[in-house]
C-alpha positions as CSV (number, residue, x, y, z in Angstrom):
1,X,-19.8,-14.3,-0.4
2,X,-17.5,-17.3,0.1
3,X,-20.0,-19.9,1.2
4,X,-20.7,-21.2,-2.3
5,X,-18.3,-22.5,-5.0
6,X,-16.5,-19.6,-6.6
7,X,-13.3,-18.9,-8.4
8,X,-11.2,-15.8,-9.2
9,X,-7.8,-14.5,-10.3
10,X,-5.0,-12.9,-8.3
11,X,-3.7,-9.9,-10.1
12,X,-2.3,-6.7,-8.5
13,X,-3.3,-3.6,-10.4
14,X,0.3,-2.6,-11.0
15,X,0.4,-5.7,-13.3
16,X,-2.3,-4.4,-15.6
17,X,-1.2,-3.2,-19.1
18,X,-1.1,0.4,-20.1
19,X,1.0,3.0,-21.9
20,X,2.5,4.8,-18.9
21,X,4.8,2.3,-17.2
22,X,2.5,0.8,-14.6
23,X,-1.0,-0.6,-14.3
24,X,-3.6,2.0,-13.3
25,X,-7.3,2.5,-12.9
26,X,-7.6,3.4,-16.6
27,X,-9.7,1.7,-19.4
28,X,-7.4,-1.3,-19.3
29,X,-8.7,-2.0,-15.7
30,X,-12.2,-2.0,-17.0
31,X,-11.3,-4.4,-19.8
32,X,-9.8,-6.6,-17.1
33,X,-13.1,-6.6,-15.2
34,X,-14.9,-7.5,-18.5
35,X,-12.5,-10.5,-18.9
36,X,-13.3,-11.7,-15.5
37,X,-17.0,-11.4,-16.1
38,X,-16.8,-13.1,-19.5
39,X,-15.0,-16.1,-18.0
40,X,-17.4,-16.3,-15.0
41,X,-14.8,-15.3,-12.4
42,X,-16.5,-13.7,-9.4
43,X,-13.5,-12.8,-7.4
44,X,-10.6,-10.5,-8.1
45,X,-7.8,-10.6,-5.5
46,X,-5.3,-7.7,-5.2
47,X,-2.3,-7.1,-3.0
48,X,-2.4,-4.1,-0.5
49,X,-3.1,-0.9,-2.4
50,X,-1.3,1.5,0.0
51,X,1.5,3.9,-1.0
52,X,4.9,2.2,-1.3
53,X,8.4,3.4,-0.7
54,X,11.9,1.9,-0.9
55,X,11.7,-1.6,-2.2
56,X,8.3,-1.0,-3.8
57,X,6.7,-3.7,-1.6
58,X,2.9,-3.3,-1.1
59,X,3.4,-4.9,2.3
60,X,5.6,-2.0,3.6
61,X,3.3,0.9,3.1
62,X,3.4,4.5,4.4
63,X,-0.3,4.1,5.6
64,X,-2.9,1.5,6.3
65,X,-5.6,3.9,5.0
66,X,-4.1,5.7,2.0
67,X,-3.9,4.6,-1.6
68,X,-0.9,4.3,-4.0
69,X,-0.7,7.4,-6.2
70,X,1.1,5.3,-8.8
71,X,-2.2,3.7,-9.6
72,X,-4.0,6.9,-10.5
73,X,-5.1,7.0,-14.1
74,X,-3.5,10.1,-15.8
75,X,-5.9,9.7,-18.7
76,X,-8.8,10.3,-16.4
77,X,-7.1,13.5,-15.1
78,X,-6.9,14.7,-18.7
79,X,-10.6,14.0,-19.1
80,X,-11.2,16.2,-16.0
81,X,-9.3,19.0,-17.6
82,X,-6.6,18.9,-14.9
83,X,-3.8,17.7,-17.1
84,X,-2.9,18.5,-20.7
85,X,-2.7,15.6,-23.2
86,X,0.6,17.0,-24.4
87,X,2.1,16.0,-21.0
88,X,1.2,12.3,-21.8
89,X,2.4,12.6,-25.4
90,X,5.8,13.5,-24.0
91,X,5.9,10.4,-21.8
92,X,9.2,8.4,-21.9
93,X,9.1,4.9,-23.4
94,X,8.4,2.4,-20.6
95,X,8.8,-1.4,-20.7
96,X,5.5,-3.1,-21.6
97,X,6.0,-6.2,-19.5
98,X,7.5,-4.9,-16.2
99,X,7.3,-1.8,-14.0
100,X,10.4,0.4,-13.8
101,X,9.6,2.0,-10.4
102,X,12.5,4.4,-10.6
103,X,11.2,5.8,-13.9
104,X,7.7,6.0,-12.5
105,X,8.9,7.9,-9.5
106,X,10.7,10.5,-11.5
107,X,8.0,11.0,-14.2
108,X,4.6,10.4,-12.7
109,X,4.9,12.1,-9.3
110,X,6.0,15.4,-10.8
111,X,3.0,15.2,-13.2
112,X,0.7,14.7,-10.2
113,X,2.1,17.8,-8.6
114,X,1.4,19.7,-11.9
115,X,-2.2,18.3,-11.7
116,X,-2.5,19.8,-8.1
117,X,-1.4,23.2,-9.3
118,X,-3.9,23.0,-12.2
119,X,-6.6,22.0,-9.7
120,X,-5.9,25.0,-7.6
121,X,-6.0,27.3,-10.6
122,X,-8.9,26.0,-12.6
123,X,-10.9,23.3,-11.1
124,X,-14.7,23.6,-11.4
125,X,-16.9,24.4,-8.4
126,X,-18.3,20.9,-8.5
127,X,-14.9,19.3,-8.4
128,X,-13.8,21.5,-5.5
129,X,-16.9,20.6,-3.6
130,X,-16.4,16.9,-4.2
131,X,-12.8,17.2,-3.0
132,X,-13.7,19.2,0.1
133,X,-16.4,16.6,1.0
134,X,-13.8,13.8,0.6
135,X,-11.4,15.6,2.9
136,X,-14.1,16.1,5.5
137,X,-15.3,12.5,5.4
138,X,-11.7,11.1,5.7
139,X,-10.2,13.7,8.0
140,X,-9.6,11.1,10.8
141,X,-6.7,9.7,8.7
142,X,-6.2,12.0,5.8
143,X,-5.0,15.1,7.7
144,X,-2.2,13.2,9.5
145,X,-1.2,11.2,6.4
146,X,-0.9,14.3,4.2
147,X,1.2,16.1,6.8
148,X,3.3,13.0,7.3
149,X,4.0,12.7,3.5
150,X,4.7,16.4,3.3
151,X,7.2,16.2,6.1
152,X,8.9,13.1,4.5
153,X,9.3,15.2,1.3
154,X,10.8,18.0,3.3
155,X,13.2,15.6,5.0
156,X,14.3,14.0,1.7
157,X,12.4,10.8,2.5
158,X,14.0,10.2,5.9
159,X,12.0,8.0,8.3
160,X,9.9,9.9,10.8
161,X,11.8,8.6,13.8
162,X,14.9,10.4,12.4
163,X,13.2,13.8,12.2
164,X,13.9,16.5,14.8
165,X,12.3,15.7,18.1
166,X,9.5,18.2,18.1
167,X,8.1,16.7,14.9
168,X,9.0,13.2,15.9
169,X,7.0,13.5,19.1
170,X,4.2,15.4,17.5
171,X,4.4,18.5,19.6
172,X,1.4,20.7,18.8
173,X,3.4,23.9,18.1
174,X,5.7,22.1,15.7
175,X,2.8,20.5,13.9
176,X,1.0,23.8,13.5
177,X,4.1,25.4,12.1
178,X,4.6,22.5,9.7
179,X,1.1,22.7,8.4
180,X,1.6,26.4,7.5
181,X,5.0,25.8,6.0
182,X,4.0,22.8,3.9
183,X,0.5,23.8,3.1
184,X,0.8,23.3,-0.7
185,X,2.4,19.9,-0.3
186,X,-0.3,18.8,2.1
187,X,-3.0,19.7,-0.5
188,X,-1.1,17.8,-3.2
189,X,-1.1,14.6,-1.1
190,X,-4.8,15.1,-0.2
191,X,-5.6,15.5,-3.9
192,X,-3.7,12.3,-4.8
193,X,-5.8,10.4,-2.2
194,X,-9.0,11.9,-3.6
195,X,-8.0,10.8,-7.2
196,X,-7.1,7.4,-6.0
197,X,-10.3,6.8,-4.0
198,X,-12.5,8.3,-6.7
199,X,-11.0,6.1,-9.4
200,X,-10.7,2.9,-7.4
201,X,-14.2,3.0,-6.0
202,X,-15.6,3.6,-9.5
203,X,-13.8,0.6,-10.7
204,X,-14.9,-1.5,-7.8
205,X,-18.6,-0.4,-8.4
206,X,-18.2,-1.6,-12.0
207,X,-16.8,-5.0,-10.9
208,X,-19.6,-5.4,-8.2
209,X,-22.3,-4.6,-10.8
210,X,-20.9,-7.5,-12.9
211,X,-21.1,-9.9,-9.9
212,X,-17.3,-9.7,-9.1
213,X,-16.2,-9.2,-5.5
214,X,-12.8,-7.7,-4.6
215,X,-10.5,-9.5,-2.2
216,X,-8.1,-7.1,-0.5
217,X,-5.1,-7.7,1.7
218,X,-4.3,-6.4,5.2
219,X,-0.8,-7.1,6.5
220,X,-1.1,-7.7,10.2
221,X,1.9,-5.4,11.0
222,X,2.5,-1.9,9.7
223,X,5.7,-0.4,8.5
224,X,7.8,1.5,11.1
225,X,8.1,4.4,8.6
226,X,4.3,4.9,8.4
227,X,1.8,7.5,9.5
228,X,0.2,4.7,11.5
229,X,3.2,4.4,13.8
230,X,3.9,8.2,13.8
231,X,0.4,9.0,14.9
232,X,0.0,6.2,17.4
233,X,3.4,5.7,19.1
234,X,1.8,4.6,22.5
235,X,0.3,1.5,20.7
236,X,3.7,0.2,19.7
237,X,6.8,-0.9,21.6
238,X,9.0,2.2,21.1
239,X,11.6,3.8,23.4
240,X,11.8,7.5,24.4
241,X,13.5,8.3,21.1
242,X,10.7,6.6,19.2
243,X,13.0,3.7,18.1
244,X,11.4,0.2,18.2
245,X,12.5,-2.0,21.1
246,X,11.2,-5.2,19.6
247,X,10.3,-6.1,16.0
248,X,8.4,-8.7,14.1
249,X,9.7,-11.7,12.3
250,X,9.4,-15.5,12.1
251,X,11.7,-18.1,13.7
252,X,14.2,-20.3,12.0
253,X,12.7,-23.1,10.0
254,X,13.4,-25.6,7.1
255,X,13.7,-22.7,4.6
256,X,15.9,-20.4,6.6
257,X,18.4,-21.2,9.4
258,X,18.2,-17.6,10.7
259,X,14.5,-17.1,10.3
260,X,13.1,-13.8,8.8
261,X,13.6,-10.5,10.4
262,X,10.8,-8.2,9.1
263,X,11.6,-5.2,11.3
264,X,8.0,-4.1,11.7
265,X,7.2,-2.5,15.1
266,X,5.1,-4.7,17.4
267,X,1.7,-3.7,18.8
268,X,1.2,-3.2,22.5
269,X,-1.9,-5.3,22.6
270,X,-2.5,-4.5,26.2
271,X,-2.9,-0.8,25.3
272,X,-5.1,-1.6,22.3
273,X,-7.4,-3.7,24.4
274,X,-8.0,-0.8,26.8
275,X,-9.4,1.3,24.0
276,X,-11.3,-1.7,22.5
277,X,-8.9,-1.9,19.5
278,X,-10.1,1.4,18.2
279,X,-7.3,1.8,15.6
280,X,-7.9,-1.7,14.3
281,X,-11.6,-1.1,14.0
282,X,-10.9,2.0,11.9
283,X,-8.4,0.0,9.8
284,X,-10.8,-2.8,9.0
285,X,-13.7,-0.5,8.4
286,X,-11.6,1.5,6.0
287,X,-10.5,-1.7,4.2
288,X,-14.1,-2.9,3.8
289,X,-14.8,0.4,2.0
290,X,-12.0,-0.5,-0.5
291,X,-12.7,-4.3,-0.7
292,X,-15.6,-6.7,-0.3
293,X,-13.5,-9.3,1.5
294,X,-10.1,-8.9,3.3
295,X,-7.3,-11.4,3.6
296,X,-5.3,-10.8,6.8
297,X,-1.7,-11.6,6.2
298,X,0.1,-13.6,9.0
299,X,-3.2,-14.3,10.8
300,X,-1.3,-16.5,13.2
301,X,0.0,-13.3,14.9
302,X,-3.4,-12.9,16.6
303,X,-2.8,-16.2,18.4
304,X,1.0,-15.8,18.9
305,X,3.8,-13.9,17.2
306,X,7.6,-14.0,17.1
307,X,9.2,-11.1,19.0
308,X,12.8,-10.2,18.2
309,X,14.9,-7.6,20.1
310,X,15.4,-4.6,17.8
311,X,19.2,-4.8,18.1
312,X,19.4,-8.3,16.6
313,X,20.6,-8.9,13.1
314,X,18.7,-12.1,12.6
315,X,15.5,-13.6,13.9
316,X,17.2,-16.4,15.8
317,X,17.1,-14.9,19.3
318,X,13.4,-14.2,19.4
319,X,10.5,-15.6,21.4
320,X,6.9,-16.5,21.0
321,X,4.5,-14.0,22.6
322,X,0.7,-14.5,23.0
323,X,-1.5,-12.4,20.8
324,X,-4.9,-10.9,21.6
325,X,-6.7,-14.0,20.6
326,X,-10.5,-14.3,20.6
327,X,-11.0,-11.1,22.6
328,X,-9.9,-9.1,19.5
329,X,-12.4,-10.8,17.2
330,X,-15.2,-10.6,19.7
331,X,-14.7,-6.8,19.8
332,X,-14.4,-6.6,16.0
333,X,-17.7,-8.5,15.7
334,X,-19.4,-6.3,18.2
335,X,-18.4,-3.2,16.1
336,X,-18.6,-4.5,12.6
337,X,-21.0,-7.4,12.7
338,X,-20.8,-11.1,13.3
339,X,-20.2,-12.2,9.7
340,X,-16.7,-11.0,9.3
341,X,-15.7,-11.0,5.6
342,X,-12.1,-12.1,6.5
343,X,-9.8,-14.8,5.0
344,X,-7.2,-16.1,7.5
345,X,-3.7,-16.4,5.9
346,X,-2.8,-19.4,8.1
347,X,0.5,-20.5,6.4
348,X,3.8,-21.1,8.0
349,X,4.3,-22.5,11.5
350,X,0.8,-23.1,12.5
351,X,0.0,-24.3,16.1
352,X,-3.3,-25.7,17.4
353,X,-4.2,-22.3,19.0
354,X,-4.2,-20.7,15.5
355,X,-6.5,-23.3,14.1
356,X,-8.8,-23.0,17.1
357,X,-9.0,-19.3,16.7
358,X,-9.7,-19.5,12.9
359,X,-12.4,-22.1,13.3
360,X,-14.0,-20.5,16.3
361,X,-15.0,-17.5,14.1
362,X,-15.6,-19.6,11.0
363,X,-12.9,-17.9,9.0
364,X,-11.7,-19.6,5.8
365,X,-8.1,-20.7,5.8
366,X,-5.7,-21.1,2.9
367,X,-4.4,-24.1,0.9
368,X,-1.4,-23.8,-1.4
369,X,-1.1,-26.6,-4.0
370,X,2.6,-26.0,-4.6
371,X,3.1,-27.0,-0.9
372,X,1.3,-30.3,-1.3
373,X,3.9,-32.7,-2.8
374,X,6.8,-32.8,-0.3
375,X,5.5,-35.5,2.0
376,X,2.8,-38.1,1.5
377,X,-1.0,-38.6,1.2
378,X,-1.6,-37.1,4.6
379,X,-0.3,-33.7,3.5
380,X,-2.9,-31.1,4.5
381,X,-2.3,-29.2,1.2
382,X,-3.4,-32.2,-1.0
383,X,-7.0,-31.6,-2.3
384,X,-8.4,-34.9,-1.0
385,X,-7.7,-33.6,2.6
386,X,-9.7,-30.3,2.2
387,X,-13.0,-29.4,3.7
388,X,-15.2,-26.7,2.2
389,X,-14.3,-23.6,4.3
390,X,-10.9,-23.0,2.6
391,X,-9.5,-20.8,-0.2
392,X,-7.2,-22.9,-2.4
393,X,-4.5,-21.3,-4.5
394,X,-2.1,-22.9,-7.0
395,X,0.4,-20.4,-5.5
396,X,0.4,-16.9,-4.1
397,X,2.5,-13.7,-4.9
398,X,5.3,-15.2,-2.8
399,X,5.4,-18.4,-4.7
400,X,7.1,-19.1,-8.1
401,X,4.7,-19.5,-11.0
402,X,3.5,-23.1,-11.3
403,X,5.7,-23.6,-14.4
404,X,8.6,-22.0,-12.5
405,X,8.0,-24.3,-9.6
406,X,7.7,-27.4,-11.7
407,X,10.8,-26.7,-13.8
408,X,13.1,-25.1,-11.2
409,X,11.9,-24.8,-7.6
410,X,10.3,-28.2,-7.0
411,X,12.5,-31.1,-6.0
412,X,12.6,-34.3,-8.0
413,X,10.5,-36.0,-5.3
414,X,7.9,-33.2,-5.6
415,X,7.7,-33.4,-9.4
416,X,7.3,-37.2,-9.3
417,X,4.5,-37.0,-6.7
418,X,2.8,-34.2,-8.6
419,X,2.8,-36.4,-11.8
420,X,1.6,-39.4,-10.0
421,X,-1.1,-37.6,-8.0
422,X,-2.6,-35.9,-11.0
423,X,-2.0,-38.8,-13.4
424,X,0.0,-36.6,-15.8
425,X,3.3,-36.5,-17.6
426,X,3.8,-32.9,-16.6
427,X,3.4,-31.4,-20.1
428,X,0.7,-29.0,-18.9
429,X,1.8,-28.4,-15.4
430,X,0.1,-25.0,-14.8
431,X,-3.4,-26.0,-16.0
432,X,-3.1,-29.4,-14.3
433,X,-2.7,-27.5,-11.1
434,X,-5.5,-25.1,-11.9
435,X,-7.8,-28.1,-12.6
436,X,-6.7,-29.5,-9.2
437,X,-7.7,-26.3,-7.4
438,X,-11.0,-25.9,-9.2
439,X,-11.9,-29.5,-8.8
440,X,-11.4,-29.5,-5.1
441,X,-14.2,-29.2,-2.5
442,X,-12.8,-25.9,-1.2
443,X,-15.5,-23.3,-1.7
444,X,-13.1,-20.8,-3.2
445,X,-10.3,-21.3,-5.8
446,X,-7.9,-18.4,-6.7
447,X,-5.3,-18.6,-9.4
448,X,-2.5,-16.1,-10.2
449,X,-2.9,-14.8,-13.7
450,X,0.6,-16.0,-14.5
451,X,-0.6,-19.6,-14.2
452,X,-3.6,-19.0,-16.4
453,X,-1.2,-17.6,-19.0
454,X,1.2,-20.6,-18.6
455,X,4.1,-18.3,-17.7
456,X,7.5,-19.4,-16.3
457,X,9.6,-18.1,-13.4
458,X,10.4,-14.9,-15.2
459,X,6.8,-13.8,-14.3
460,X,7.2,-14.4,-10.6
461,X,5.8,-11.4,-8.6
462,X,8.0,-11.7,-5.4
463,X,10.9,-13.7,-4.2
464,X,11.0,-13.2,-0.4
465,X,14.5,-12.1,0.6
466,X,15.4,-10.8,-2.8
467,X,16.5,-7.2,-2.4
468,X,15.4,-5.9,-5.8
469,X,13.4,-7.0,-8.9
470,X,10.2,-7.8,-7.1
471,X,6.6,-6.5,-7.7
472,X,7.5,-5.6,-11.3
473,X,5.7,-8.2,-13.5
474,X,3.0,-7.0,-15.9
475,X,1.0,-8.8,-18.6
476,X,0.4,-7.4,-22.1
477,X,-3.0,-7.3,-23.7
478,X,-2.2,-9.9,-26.4
479,X,-1.6,-12.5,-23.8
480,X,-5.3,-12.7,-22.9
481,X,-6.2,-14.6,-26.0
482,X,-9.6,-16.1,-26.9
483,X,-8.1,-19.5,-26.2
484,X,-7.2,-18.5,-22.7
485,X,-10.6,-17.1,-22.1
486,X,-12.4,-20.2,-23.4
487,X,-10.2,-22.6,-21.4
488,X,-10.8,-20.6,-18.1
489,X,-14.6,-20.4,-18.8
490,X,-14.8,-24.1,-19.6
491,X,-12.8,-25.0,-16.4
492,X,-15.0,-22.8,-14.3
493,X,-18.2,-24.3,-15.6
494,X,-17.1,-27.9,-15.5
495,X,-16.1,-27.7,-11.9
496,X,-19.2,-25.8,-10.8
497,X,-17.5,-22.5,-9.8
498,X,-20.0,-20.2,-11.4
499,X,-22.3,-19.5,-8.4
500,X,-25.3,-18.8,-10.7
501,X,-25.7,-22.6,-11.2
502,X,-26.6,-22.9,-7.5
503,X,-29.2,-20.1,-7.4
504,X,-32.4,-21.5,-6.0
505,X,-30.9,-24.8,-5.1
506,X,-30.6,-26.0,-1.5
507,X,-27.0,-27.1,-0.6
508,X,-26.5,-30.7,0.4
509,X,-24.9,-31.4,3.6
510,X,-22.6,-34.0,2.2
511,X,-21.8,-35.2,5.7
512,X,-19.8,-32.0,6.4
513,X,-19.1,-30.9,9.9
514,X,-20.6,-27.7,11.4
515,X,-17.4,-25.9,10.9
516,X,-17.3,-26.9,7.2
517,X,-20.8,-25.5,6.7
518,X,-20.2,-22.1,8.3
519,X,-18.5,-20.4,5.3
520,X,-17.0,-17.0,5.8
521,X,-17.9,-15.4,9.1
522,X,-20.2,-18.2,9.9
523,X,-19.0,-18.4,13.5
């Protein structure tokens, strides 16, 4: 999929327009797919789609397998006869250009509980059979996840490692009693997952039929407060009270004198190796049902990761620990096939072992244009230093928009180098950067929609370290003008990023190395 020139847009579904406070898998999502097809984009990249909690970060999910019920289309549930239209007519007035997660939590989740009651009372036999089939086919994760969420509800949202010990340690008698006590809540959570999967997979099919592939995102680490950690405690560094003994982070660097303390529990790779990484295989297999390609966030953790004692308040007193390395990917290949549809997020402090691991399996790395202008012509993020097997971005969800970067975040030196490199006066910074990405030799170019729309820093998706206000940006329909569509289409065609133009044509070697020719999974 990524071994020919392509382009696409980074847009999380929460950022789609819609009447009920947050993007969902409603008709607006299908209009978005149509826009991608009309502009010859063949990739749609999303952030992790899992259920979110405090802080609303898609990178801190309650499950690696479940979907976010916020994304469920309520209109579709009306069409199924499981929700009255009057319930939507009474919806509060939500902001059009941002997500108010607090308001969504207090309005949408109660509606989904009402839907569950209606399903129990009046769902058709066909719907009941479809739901039961879904539950049976996904029982290996769904049963535990639904129980986990029901218990979180019963404990007022408290993390699982603060529950009473019989539940914390998953004693069979305690779990059996909980299943009986919380039977209705368990069904509610199962129904939410069925609605999510039903709607998302239908949208994905529609995109695939139009030649658009979905790039998903797998954070390498899971949240401590997740069904993943609760159900697999022996595979994490936890003490006898199920508290983490060491946690994930990154060391101090130019951007932070104390590093970043993420707090995720760390894997016991020795234990995982003994069972041939069974949980990871399940995780990747599940992700490849939701997506066509997966980007693994913090790929460098497979080569080596920063381990911090759980008692520390910063990441300063950590140490580098060797990851599972090539053995992990050999096992994944044996189970899932040699051509792994994986993008390696290889940003940050990258050492030669990370590059060797990435290239050994032919995995595309990432290039971020906003990082390119702080040094000189040798900078690895400058387009003239690329080879083909990379995915180039103007910026990611963690970066400012290009206009925000140019006006506020970039240094005077970076702005000057940017103008000189692209031979511009800076009046059209976002599209200058888009042109640079699309023009490059990298096989794949991905651009956040905010840059396509020429938006400033107010449209930034995430500012790492900011406690609130992240993940909220949404676009409104009138921003996707005919001019925007024409400009994106023209840029795509001019720089040869419509793969149809290469159909039937043998690629030229161009003097590329073997590694450059591999493309995704070519190792």
